C-alpha positions in Angstrom: -31.6 -56.7 1.2 -29.3 -53.9 2.2 -30.6 -51.0 4.2 -28.7 -47.8 3.8 -28.5 -44.6 5.9 -30.9 -41.9 4.8 -28.6 -38.9 5.6 -26.0 -38.2 2.9 -22.6 -39.9 3.3 -20.0 -37.9 5.2 -16.4 -37.2 4.1 -13.9 -38.9 6.3 -10.8 -36.7 6.7 -7.5 -38.6 6.0 -5.9 -37.6 9.3 -5.0 -39.2 12.6 -7.4 -39.2 15.5 -5.4 -36.5 17.4 -5.0 -34.3 14.3 -8.7 -34.5 13.8 -9.8 -33.9 17.5 -7.2 -31.4 18.5 -6.0 -29.8 15.3 -6.0 -26.0 15.8 -6.4 -26.2 19.6 -3.2 -24.4 20.3 -4.0 -20.9 21.5 -7.6 -21.7 22.4 -7.9 -20.6 26.1 -11.4 -22.0 26.6 -11.7 -24.8 29.2 -11.5 -28.2 27.6 -11.9 -30.5 30.7 -12.6 -29.8 34.3 -13.3 -32.1 37.3 -16.8 -31.9 38.7 -15.5 -30.4 41.9 -13.5 -27.8 39.9 -10.2 -28.8 41.5 -8.5 -29.5 38.2 -9.1 -27.9 34.8 -7.2 -27.7 31.5 -7.7 -25.4 28.6 -7.5 -26.5 25.0 -4.2 -24.6 24.6 -2.8 -26.4 27.6 -4.1 -29.7 26.4 -2.5 -29.3 23.0 0.9 -28.4 24.6 0.7 -31.3 27.1 -0.2 -33.8 24.4 2.8 -32.8 22.3 5.1 -33.1 25.3 3.8 -36.5 26.3 4.2 -37.7 22.8 7.8 -36.5 22.7 8.5 -38.0 26.2 7.1 -41.4 25.1 9.2 -41.3 21.9 12.2 -40.5 24.0 11.6 -43.8 25.9 11.6 -45.7 22.7 7.8 -46.0 22.3 7.5 -46.2 18.5 4.6 -46.2 16.0 2.7 -49.5 16.3 3.6 -49.9 20.0 0.8 -50.1 22.6 0.5 -48.2 25.8 -2.1 -49.2 28.5 -4.0 -46.5 30.3 -5.7 -47.6 33.6 -7.7 -44.7 35.0 -11.0 -43.3 36.1 -12.4 -40.2 34.3 -10.2 -37.1 34.9 -8.8 -34.4 32.6 -5.4 -36.0 32.3 -7.0 -39.1 30.8 -7.4 -37.1 27.6 -3.8 -35.8 27.9 -2.6 -39.4 28.1 -4.8 -40.8 25.3 -3.8 -38.1 22.8 -0.2 -38.1 23.9 0.0 -41.8 23.2 -1.8 -41.5 19.9 0.4 -38.5 18.8 3.5 -40.7 19.4 2.1 -43.1 16.8 1.3 -45.7 19.4 -2.1 -47.3 20.2 -3.9 -46.8 23.5 -5.5 -49.7 25.3 -7.9 -48.3 27.9 -8.4 -50.5 30.9 -11.0 -50.5 33.6 -9.3 -49.5 36.9 -11.6 -51.8 38.8 -10.2 -54.8 37.2 -8.2 -57.3 39.3 -4.5 -57.7 38.9 -5.1 -61.0 36.9 -7.5 -59.2 34.5 -5.1 -56.3 33.9 -2.2 -58.8 33.4 -4.2 -60.5 30.7 -4.7 -57.2 28.9 -1.1 -56.2 29.2 0.1 -59.5 27.9 -2.4 -59.8 25.1 -1.8 -56.2 23.9 2.0 -56.5 24.3 2.0 -53.2 26.1 5.3 -51.4 26.1 4.3 -49.0 28.9 1.4 -48.4 31.4 0.0 -45.2 32.7 -2.1 -45.6 35.9 -4.3 -43.4 38.0 -3.0 -43.2 41.6 -5.8 -45.4 43.2 -5.1 -48.2 40.7 -1.3 -48.3 41.3 -1.2 -51.3 43.7 -3.1 -53.5 41.3 -1.4 -52.2 38.2 2.1 -52.8 39.9 1.3 -56.5 40.4 0.0 -56.8 36.8 3.0 -55.0 35.3 5.3 -57.2 37.3 3.6 -60.3 36.0 3.4 -59.0 32.4 7.0 -57.7 32.4 6.1 -54.0 31.6 9.0 -51.9 32.7 7.8 -48.4 31.8 5.3 -47.4 34.5 3.8 -43.9 35.1 1.3 -42.7 37.6 -1.1 -39.7 37.2 -0.1 -38.4 40.6 2.7 -40.0 42.7 3.4 -43.5 43.9 6.5 -45.6 44.8 7.9 -47.6 41.9 6.1 -45.4 39.3 7.4 -42.4 37.5 5.1 -39.3 37.7 3.1 -38.7 34.5 4.1 -35.1 35.1 7.6 -36.1 33.8 6.1 -36.7 30.4 4.0 -33.6 30.5 7.1 -31.5 31.4 9.4 -33.4 29.1 10.0 -30.3 26.9 10.2 -32.7 23.9 8.4 -32.0 20.7 6.0 -34.6 19.4 7.7 -36.9 16.9 7.1 -36.4 13.2 5.1 -39.6 12.8 3.8 -40.6 9.3 0.9 -43.1 9.6 -1.7 -44.4 7.2 -4.9 -43.6 9.1 -6.7 -46.4 7.3 -4.5 -49.1 8.7 -2.7 -47.7 11.8 -4.4 -48.7 15.0 -5.2 -45.8 17.3 -7.1 -47.6 20.1 -7.1 -51.2 21.2 -10.0 -51.6 23.7 -10.8 -55.2 24.8 -14.2 -56.6 24.4 -15.7 -60.0 25.1 -18.0 -59.5 22.1 -21.0 -61.7 22.6 -19.2 -64.6 24.3 -15.8 -65.8 25.2 -12.6 -64.3 26.5 -11.9 -60.6 26.0 -10.5 -59.8 22.6 -8.4 -56.8 21.5 -10.5 -54.7 19.1 -8.3 -53.0 16.5 -9.8 -49.5 15.8 -7.8 -47.5 13.3 -7.5 -43.8 13.1 -9.9 -43.8 10.2 -12.5 -45.9 12.1 -12.6 -43.4 15.0 -12.4 -40.3 12.9 -15.3 -41.7 10.7 -17.5 -42.4 13.7 -16.9 -39.0 15.2 -18.1 -37.4 11.9 -21.0 -39.9 11.6 -22.2 -39.2 15.1 -22.1 -35.5 15.0 -24.2 -35.5 11.8 -27.2 -36.4 14.0 -25.9 -35.2 17.4 -24.3 -31.8 16.6 -22.4 -31.0 19.8 -21.4 -27.3 19.7 -18.7 -25.2 21.5 -21.3 -23.9 23.9 -22.2 -27.4 25.1 -21.2 -28.6 28.5 -20.9 -32.4 28.6 -21.1 -34.4 31.9 -18.7 -37.3 31.7 -19.8 -39.9 34.3 -19.8 -42.9 32.0 -16.2 -44.2 31.9 -13.7 -43.0 29.2 -12.2 -46.5 29.3 -15.4 -47.7 27.6 -15.8 -47.0 23.9 -19.0 -45.0 24.6 -17.3 -42.6 26.9 -14.1 -42.6 24.8 -15.8 -41.6 21.5 -19.3 -40.3 22.2 -18.4 -38.1 25.2 -14.7 -37.4 25.5 -13.6 -37.1 21.8 -16.9 -35.8 20.6 -16.7 -33.0 23.1 -13.1 -32.1 22.4 -13.7 -32.1 18.7 -16.5 -29.6 19.1 -14.5 -27.5 21.5 -17.1 -28.1 24.2 -16.4 -28.3 27.9 -16.2 -31.8 29.3 -16.9 -32.2 33.0 -15.4 -35.4 34.6 -16.8 -37.5 37.4 -14.8 -40.5 38.5 -17.9 -42.7 38.6 -21.7 -42.3 38.6 -23.2 -41.5 42.0 -26.6 -39.9 41.8 -26.1 -36.9 44.1 -22.7 -36.1 42.7 -24.1 -36.4 39.2 -27.0 -34.1 39.9 -24.8 -31.6 41.6 -22.4 -31.6 38.6 -25.3 -31.0 36.1 -26.6 -28.1 38.3 -23.3 -26.4 39.1 -21.8 -26.7 35.6 -25.0 -26.1 33.8 -24.5 -29.2 31.7 -26.4 -29.3 28.4 -26.3 -32.9 27.1 -26.7 -35.9 29.4 -25.0 -39.1 28.3 -26.7 -42.0 30.0 -27.0 -45.7 30.5 -30.2 -47.4 31.5 -29.4 -47.7 35.2 -28.8 -43.9 35.2 -32.1 -43.3 33.5 -33.9 -45.4 36.0 -32.4 -43.5 38.9 -33.3 -40.2 37.3 -36.9 -41.4 36.7 -37.4 -42.7 40.3 -35.1 -41.1 42.8 -36.7 -38.4 45.0 -33.4 -36.5 45.1 -33.8 -35.4 41.5 -36.4 -32.9 42.5 -33.9 -31.1 44.8 -31.7 -30.0 41.9 -32.0 -27.5 39.0 -31.5 -29.5 35.8 -33.1 -26.9 33.5 -29.8 -26.5 31.5 -30.2 -30.0 30.0 -31.3 -29.9 26.3 -31.3 -33.6 25.6 -30.3 -37.0 27.0 -28.6 -39.7 25.0 -28.8 -43.3 26.2 -26.9 -46.3 25.0 -25.0 -49.5 26.2 -28.2 -51.5 26.8 -32.0 -51.5 25.9 -34.0 -48.8 27.6 -37.5 -49.3 29.0 -40.0 -47.0 27.3 -42.1 -46.2 30.4 -38.9 -45.5 32.4 -37.7 -43.2 29.6 -41.0 -41.2 29.6 -40.8 -40.8 33.4 -37.2 -39.6 33.2 -38.1 -37.1 30.4 -40.8 -35.6 32.5 -38.5 -35.1 35.5 -35.5 -33.8 33.4 -37.6 -31.6 31.2 -35.9 -32.9 28.0 -36.1 -35.8 25.6 -34.0 -38.9 26.2 -33.0 -40.4 22.8 -31.2 -43.7 22.2 -28.3 -44.8 20.1 -26.9 -48.2 19.2 -23.5 -49.5 18.6 -20.7 -51.8 19.7 -17.0 -51.6 20.5 -16.2 -53.2 17.1 -18.0 -50.2 15.4 -16.1 -47.4 17.2 -19.0 -47.6 18.5 -22.0 -45.9 16.8 -24.1 -47.5 14.1 -27.6 -46.0 14.9 -28.9 -42.9 16.5 -32.1 -41.0 17.1 -30.9 -37.7 15.7 -31.7 -34.3 17.3 -33.6 -33.3 14.2 -35.9 -36.4 14.4 -37.7 -34.8 17.3 -39.2 -32.2 14.9 -39.8 -34.6 12.1 -43.3 -35.0 10.6 -43.3 -38.7 11.7 -42.0 -39.1 15.2 -39.4 -41.8 15.9 -41.2 -44.7 17.7 -40.7 -44.9 21.4 -37.9 -47.3 22.3 -36.3 -47.0 18.9 -32.5 -46.8 18.6 -33.1 -44.7 15.5 -31.7 -44.7 12.0 -28.3 -45.7 10.6 -25.6 -43.1 10.9 -24.3 -41.7 7.6 -22.2 -44.0 5.5 -23.5 -47.1 7.2 -25.3 -50.1 5.7 -27.3 -52.9 7.5 -28.8 -56.2 6.8 -31.2 -58.3 8.9 -30.0 -61.9 8.6 -31.2 -65.4 9.6 -28.4 -66.4 11.9 -28.7 -70.1 10.9 -28.2 -69.5 7.2 -26.6 -66.1 6.8 -29.4 -65.2 4.4 -31.5 -62.0 4.5 -34.9 -62.4 6.2 -38.1 -61.1 4.6 -39.2 -57.6 5.5 -40.8 -57.4 9.0 -39.2 -60.7 10.2 -36.9 -61.0 13.1 -33.2 -61.6 12.4 -29.7 -60.7 13.4 -28.4 -57.2 12.6 -25.3 -57.0 10.4 -23.6 -53.6 9.8 -21.0 -52.3 7.4 -19.3 -48.9 7.3 -16.0 -47.1 7.7 -16.3 -47.3 11.5 -16.2 -51.1 11.6 -13.0 -52.4 13.2 -9.9 -53.7 11.3 -10.3 -57.0 13.2 -9.4 -58.6 16.5 -5.8 -58.6 17.7 -4.1 -61.9 17.1 -7.4 -63.8 16.6 -8.0 -64.4 12.9 -10.6 -67.1 13.7 -12.7 -64.7 15.7 -12.2 -62.0 13.1 -13.3 -64.4 10.3 -16.4 -65.4 12.3 -17.3 -61.8 13.0 -16.4 -59.7 9.9 -18.0 -61.3 6.8 -17.2 -59.5 3.6 -16.9 -56.3 5.5 -20.2 -56.9 7.5 -19.8 -56.9 11.2 -21.9 -59.8 12.5 -22.1 -61.4 16.0 -19.3 -64.0 16.5 -21.7 -66.7 17.7 -23.6 -67.0 14.4 -23.2 -70.3 12.6 -22.4 -70.0 8.9 -23.5 -72.2 6.1 -21.1 -70.5 3.7 -17.4 -69.6 4.0 -16.5 -66.3 5.8 -13.8 -63.9 4.9 -12.1 -61.4 7.2 -10.7 -58.1 6.1 -7.0 -57.8 6.6 -4.5 -59.4 8.9 -5.4 -59.4 12.6 -2.0 -57.9 13.6 -1.8 -55.2 10.9 -1.0 -51.8 12.4 0.1 -53.0 15.8 3.7 -53.7 16.7 4.1 -56.3 19.4 6.3 -55.4 22.4 8.0 -58.3 24.0 9.2 -57.9 27.6 12.9 -58.1 28.4 14.4 -61.4 29.5 14.0 -62.1 33.1 10.9 -59.9 33.6 
């Protein structure tokens, strides 16, 4: 029994992620990204220019299509410059949590075969140890630090972006690492087409506009922040306001001072907004809607938060392996004749199919029975990096299913686990 999305299918442009997100940005003097304290801001025109220069600078170092560049940073405007500079060079970006230990970062650098690493200044001591252990020679810092070249060198390289010809359907744009349901972290191969498709799917229900102001407290290194906040905002030519991490007073002050319009939330944030007395000290009237994901959300907590924020809080559902969105409570559903049930993660996004399956047999369960959710669509990953067994256990005839499920029938993965990623090997002696 296949469940299909109700909205009509969307067309997926046959372009790279950066072409889709920043195409036509040159000459646009509106602010693209700004820090919550206002200390740093970048316009769309400046972003487009910087991305081209970073791509050219990376190409000049020998970073080629299919290579991987690691990015270890908190949220800041230059995170977007780095992401799209890497992607415009034809490489894949692997975003890394700056709170990771040196051993954890080393594992990511080794597993991804990173040819270079770009780090935020606070993460440099940890990244330096990891880069030494993994043999990564090209090291840049967003700021300044001994042993690292300034990221500004790439921004000011004066080089044009290389003329890269990629197949968006097979070339990997992002390589986030996810543990999936269990086990060690695995590199999730998200192609340009996967990410472009999900941007189009998500904005069908959540139509961010150029007058929106998006508060970015959830991390860009996580696929939620990467796609749903950063790239969705840039695609819409909205203003994205960055906060290094969620802290309640800083978040409330950001919403008030920047007149933010869409709140992107996780359940702990919703709980804080529902219960903290400080919320009443700030003017949050600019908020039009809240979007919550990453974990289940308590209905009563949601209702309390809605009363305090003065707007609805809707949910979405997804996973790193789906770029991430598969379900959403669309803006329009609030005005529907039949209200979306409280606690629901909504309907399938356009172009997506789902099955509810008995995990023991792989067979569809009867209507109304509990089962495991399988999804299929253009946003589903190309596979795990260098892990065909995990891919085969997770992607079954195009369906994305949890890797822990036993199978009574043979499984089939879609494509080679290394397609679209060129492995970089460290130099001898490093």
